[in-house]
C-alpha positions as CSV (number, residue, x, y, z in Angstrom):
1,M,-9.6,-11.6,6.4
2,A,-8.3,-8.3,4.6
3,R,-4.0,-7.2,5.2
4,I,-4.2,-4.1,5.1
5,I,-0.5,-2.8,3.0
6,A,0.3,1.2,3.6
7,I,2.2,2.5,0.4
8,A,4.7,5.0,1.2
9,N,7.7,7.0,1.0
10,Q,8.6,10.2,3.2
11,K,10.0,11.2,-0.5
12,G,7.8,12.9,-3.1
13,G,7.1,11.9,-6.7
14,V,8.3,8.0,-6.4
15,G,5.1,6.7,-7.2
16,K,3.8,5.9,-4.3
17,T,0.0,6.9,-5.8
18,T,0.4,4.9,-9.3
19,T,1.6,2.1,-7.2
20,A,-1.1,2.4,-5.0
21,V,-3.7,2.4,-8.0
22,N,-2.2,0.8,-10.2
23,L,-1.2,-2.7,-7.9
24,A,-5.4,-2.2,-6.4
25,A,-6.8,-3.0,-9.8
26,A,-4.0,-6.0,-10.7
27,L,-5.2,-7.4,-7.2
28,A,-8.7,-6.7,-8.5
29,A,-8.4,-7.9,-11.9
30,T,-7.0,-11.5,-10.1
31,P,-9.7,-11.3,-9.5
32,K,-9.5,-10.2,-4.6
33,R,-11.5,-8.3,-3.3
34,V,-10.0,-5.0,-3.0
35,L,-10.2,-1.0,-1.5
36,L,-8.5,1.7,-1.7
37,V,-8.1,4.3,0.5
38,D,-6.9,7.4,-0.7
39,L,-5.2,9.2,2.6
40,D,-3.3,12.2,0.8
41,A,-5.0,15.4,0.0
42,Q,-4.2,15.6,-3.5
43,G,-6.7,13.2,-3.7
44,N,-4.8,11.3,-6.8
45,A,-6.1,8.6,-6.9
46,T,-9.6,9.5,-6.7
47,M,-9.1,11.5,-9.3
48,G,-6.9,8.2,-10.9
49,L,-9.4,5.7,-10.3
50,G,-12.2,8.2,-12.8
51,V,-14.3,9.5,-9.9
52,D,-14.0,13.2,-9.5
53,K,-12.4,14.1,-5.5
54,R,-14.5,17.2,-6.1
55,E,-18.3,16.4,-5.9
56,L,-17.1,14.1,-3.0
57,S,-20.4,13.1,-0.7
58,A,-18.0,11.8,1.4
59,S,-14.4,11.2,2.2
60,T,-11.9,9.5,4.1
61,C,-12.6,13.0,6.3
62,D,-15.3,12.5,7.5
63,V,-14.0,9.0,8.5
64,L,-11.6,10.3,10.3
65,L,-12.7,12.7,12.0
66,E,-16.1,9.9,12.7
67,E,-18.6,11.8,11.4
68,I,-19.7,8.8,9.1
69,H,-19.4,5.4,9.1
70,A,-16.1,4.1,6.5
71,D,-19.3,1.8,4.7
72,N,-21.2,5.4,3.8
73,A,-18.5,6.6,1.8
74,I,-17.1,4.2,-0.1
75,V,-17.7,4.3,-4.3
76,K,-17.5,1.4,-6.6
77,T,-15.0,1.9,-9.1
78,D,-14.6,0.6,-12.9
79,E,-11.9,-1.3,-12.0
80,G,-13.2,-4.1,-10.0
81,L,-12.6,-2.5,-6.8
82,D,-14.0,-0.3,-3.7
83,L,-12.2,2.5,-3.3
84,L,-12.1,5.5,0.3
85,P,-11.9,8.8,-1.6
86,G,-10.0,11.3,-0.6
87,N,-9.1,15.3,-0.9
88,T,-7.5,18.8,0.3
89,D,-10.3,18.5,3.6
90,L,-8.0,16.0,4.4
91,T,-5.7,18.7,5.2
92,A,-8.1,20.3,7.8
93,A,-8.7,16.6,9.2
94,E,-5.0,16.2,10.2
95,I,-5.2,20.2,12.0
96,E,-8.5,19.1,14.0
97,L,-7.1,15.8,15.0
98,M,-4.2,17.3,16.1
99,D,-5.3,17.3,19.7
100,E,-7.5,14.6,19.8
101,D,-6.8,11.7,22.0
102,G,-6.0,8.5,20.5
103,R,-5.8,10.4,17.1
104,E,-3.3,7.5,15.3
105,Q,-6.3,5.4,16.2
106,R,-8.8,6.8,13.9
107,L,-7.8,5.0,10.2
108,K,-7.7,1.7,12.5
109,R,-11.3,1.7,14.5
110,A,-12.4,2.7,10.6
111,L,-10.9,0.4,8.9
112,D,-11.2,-2.7,11.4
113,P,-14.7,-3.9,11.1
114,L,-14.3,-4.1,7.0
115,R,-11.5,-6.9,6.9
116,E,-13.8,-9.8,7.0
117,R,-14.9,-7.7,3.7
118,Y,-11.8,-7.8,1.6
119,D,-8.3,-9.3,0.9
120,Y,-6.5,-6.6,0.3
121,I,-7.0,-2.9,1.8
122,L,-4.1,-0.8,0.2
123,I,-3.3,2.8,1.9
124,D,-2.2,5.4,-0.6
125,C,0.0,7.4,1.9
126,P,0.8,11.3,1.6
127,P,4.7,12.3,1.0
128,A,5.8,12.7,4.6
129,L,5.4,11.5,8.5
130,S,2.2,13.8,8.6
131,L,-0.7,12.0,11.6
132,L,-2.1,11.0,8.0
133,T,1.4,8.8,7.6
134,L,0.9,7.8,11.4
135,N,-3.2,6.7,11.0
136,A,-2.4,4.8,7.4
137,L,1.0,2.9,9.8
138,T,-0.6,2.3,12.8
139,A,-4.0,0.8,10.6
140,A,-1.6,-1.4,8.2
141,D,-0.3,-5.2,8.2
142,A,2.4,-4.3,6.4
143,V,4.4,-0.9,4.1
144,L,5.0,-1.5,1.2
145,V,8.0,1.2,-0.3
146,P,8.1,2.6,-3.4
147,M,11.3,4.1,-4.5
148,Q,13.7,5.4,-7.4
149,C,16.8,4.4,-7.7
150,E,18.8,7.7,-7.6
151,Y,21.4,8.5,-5.1
152,Y,19.5,9.8,-2.1
153,A,17.1,6.7,-2.1
154,L,19.3,4.8,0.4
155,E,19.9,7.5,2.7
156,G,15.9,7.8,2.0
157,L,15.0,4.4,2.6
158,T,16.8,3.7,5.8
159,A,15.5,7.1,7.5
160,L,11.8,5.3,7.1
161,L,13.3,2.1,8.0
162,Q,13.9,4.1,11.4
163,T,10.6,5.8,11.6
164,I,8.6,2.5,11.3
165,D,10.8,0.9,13.7
166,A,9.6,3.4,16.2
167,L,6.7,3.6,15.4
168,K,6.1,-0.4,16.2
169,A,7.6,-0.1,19.7
170,K,5.4,2.5,20.5
171,L,2.0,1.6,18.2
172,N,2.0,-1.3,15.9
173,P,4.3,-4.0,16.8
174,G,3.0,-6.0,14.1
175,L,3.9,-3.9,11.3
176,E,6.0,-5.6,8.7
177,I,7.8,-4.9,5.8
178,E,5.5,-6.1,2.9
179,G,8.5,-5.3,0.3
180,V,10.5,-2.5,-1.7
181,L,9.9,-1.6,-5.4
182,R,12.0,-0.1,-7.8
183,T,9.7,2.3,-9.9
184,M,10.5,4.9,-13.2
185,F,13.7,2.3,-12.9
186,D,15.6,3.4,-16.7
187,V,17.8,0.2,-17.5
188,R,20.6,2.8,-19.6
189,N,20.8,4.8,-16.8
190,N,24.6,3.5,-15.0
191,L,23.0,5.2,-11.4
192,A,20.2,3.8,-11.6
193,N,21.2,-0.2,-12.6
194,A,24.1,0.3,-9.1
195,V,21.3,2.0,-6.7
196,S,19.5,-1.3,-7.7
197,A,22.3,-4.1,-7.3
198,E,23.7,-2.2,-3.4
199,L,19.1,-2.4,-2.1
200,T,18.9,-5.9,-3.4
201,T,22.7,-6.4,-1.3
202,H,20.9,-4.6,1.3
203,F,17.9,-5.7,1.8
204,G,17.9,-8.9,0.4
205,D,14.3,-10.8,-0.4
206,K,12.6,-7.2,1.0
207,V,13.1,-5.8,-2.4
208,F,10.2,-7.5,-4.8
209,R,11.5,-8.9,-8.1
210,T,9.2,-6.6,-9.8
211,I,10.6,-4.0,-11.2
212,V,8.1,-0.7,-12.6
213,P,10.3,0.8,-15.9
214,R,9.5,4.4,-17.3
215,N,6.2,3.7,-19.2
216,V,4.6,6.2,-21.0
217,R,1.1,4.3,-21.0
218,L,1.2,4.6,-16.9
219,A,1.7,8.8,-17.5
220,E,-0.9,8.3,-19.5
221,A,-3.4,6.6,-17.9
222,P,-4.5,9.2,-15.0
223,S,-5.2,11.7,-17.3
224,H,-8.1,9.3,-18.6
225,G,-9.3,8.5,-14.7
226,Q,-8.5,4.9,-15.3
227,S,-5.4,2.8,-13.8
228,I,-3.0,0.8,-16.2
229,V,-4.6,-2.4,-16.3
230,G,-8.3,-1.0,-17.1
231,Y,-6.2,1.5,-20.0
232,D,-3.7,-1.0,-21.4
233,K,-3.4,-4.6,-19.6
234,G,-0.9,-4.8,-23.0
235,S,2.0,-2.2,-21.9
236,R,4.6,-2.6,-20.0
237,G,3.8,-1.4,-17.2
238,A,0.4,-3.3,-16.7
239,V,2.5,-5.9,-17.3
240,A,4.8,-4.8,-14.5
241,Y,2.3,-4.6,-11.6
242,L,-0.2,-7.2,-12.7
243,G,3.8,-8.7,-11.9
244,L,4.3,-6.9,-8.5
245,A,0.3,-8.4,-7.8
246,G,1.7,-11.8,-8.6
247,E,4.0,-12.0,-5.6
248,V,2.4,-10.3,-3.4
249,L,-0.1,-13.0,-3.7
250,R,2.8,-15.5,-3.8
251,R,4.1,-13.7,-0.1
252,Q,0.7,-14.2,1.0
253,R,0.4,-17.3,0.5
254,E,3.7,-18.5,1.7
255,R,3.1,-16.3,5.0
256,E,-0.3,-18.5,5.1
257,Q,1.5,-21.7,5.0
258,Q,4.3,-21.0,7.3
259,Q,2.0,-20.1,10.3
260,K,-0.1,-23.6,9.0
261,S,3.0,-25.2,9.9
262,P,4.1,-25.4,13.4
263,P,1.2,-27.2,14.3
264,M,1.6,-29.5,11.3
265,Q,4.9,-30.3,12.9
266,Q,3.5,-31.4,16.7
267,A,0.7,-33.4,15.3
268,Q,3.6,-35.1,13.2
269,Q,5.5,-35.4,17.1
270,A,3.1,-36.2,18.9
271,P,2.7,-39.5,18.4
272,S,7.1,-40.5,19.2
273,E,6.1,-38.8,22.5
274,N,3.8,-41.5,23.4
275,P,5.2,-44.7,25.1
276,A,5.3,-48.1,23.2
């Protein structure tokens, strides 16, 4: 069953779409069965995978409005992953859903039937705590937070975590933090290094060891309609996202082992409880 990961941060320009596209492509290269959901009205994840957002016959908007089944909106990409594409119609969808009952559950209802088909479903969220983002967080098992190591980053991260806690209490009790990813990192920047160290001190193993550097090839890839894995697999950006995929997979294996270990421990203890 797929693990659904929302890639979210209320702050814009921190690398959400870059992370969504490239992590999806890196996971698909492992290989895993991956679906990327573009929930941002800008449609950048859609364009970044070589799909023209202006020529969609169906999109995430139609799925949220329950006018079409998600199956009929999914498109195959050259990166070996599936895409539920998005475009500016998502803005209209958000307005239309505003007064609907269960509006925060629309994406969850759409994705639940797809979970058996994929190993991972990644959701690229818009840069705001909007109804679209609430739909993503309600549908997700976990949240991955990309952030730059800048002065206001820790404050913004704290606000996001508070929002997630509030949402857990009302809509999605099982929601977890998948991890915090440091993006656009410049090792020559003393402030970035200081914020990175403070981030690790405060959040410990929730911070991914992978650090995504500032990389020209990473910035070029979307203009070619490719992920960095497809565009230049040997670049520093590609190496970083392949490393991130490895961390995500390792954490999933650890979770699965933890889920299995209690019954095993009980089985080991059972004989000692029987009378001799």
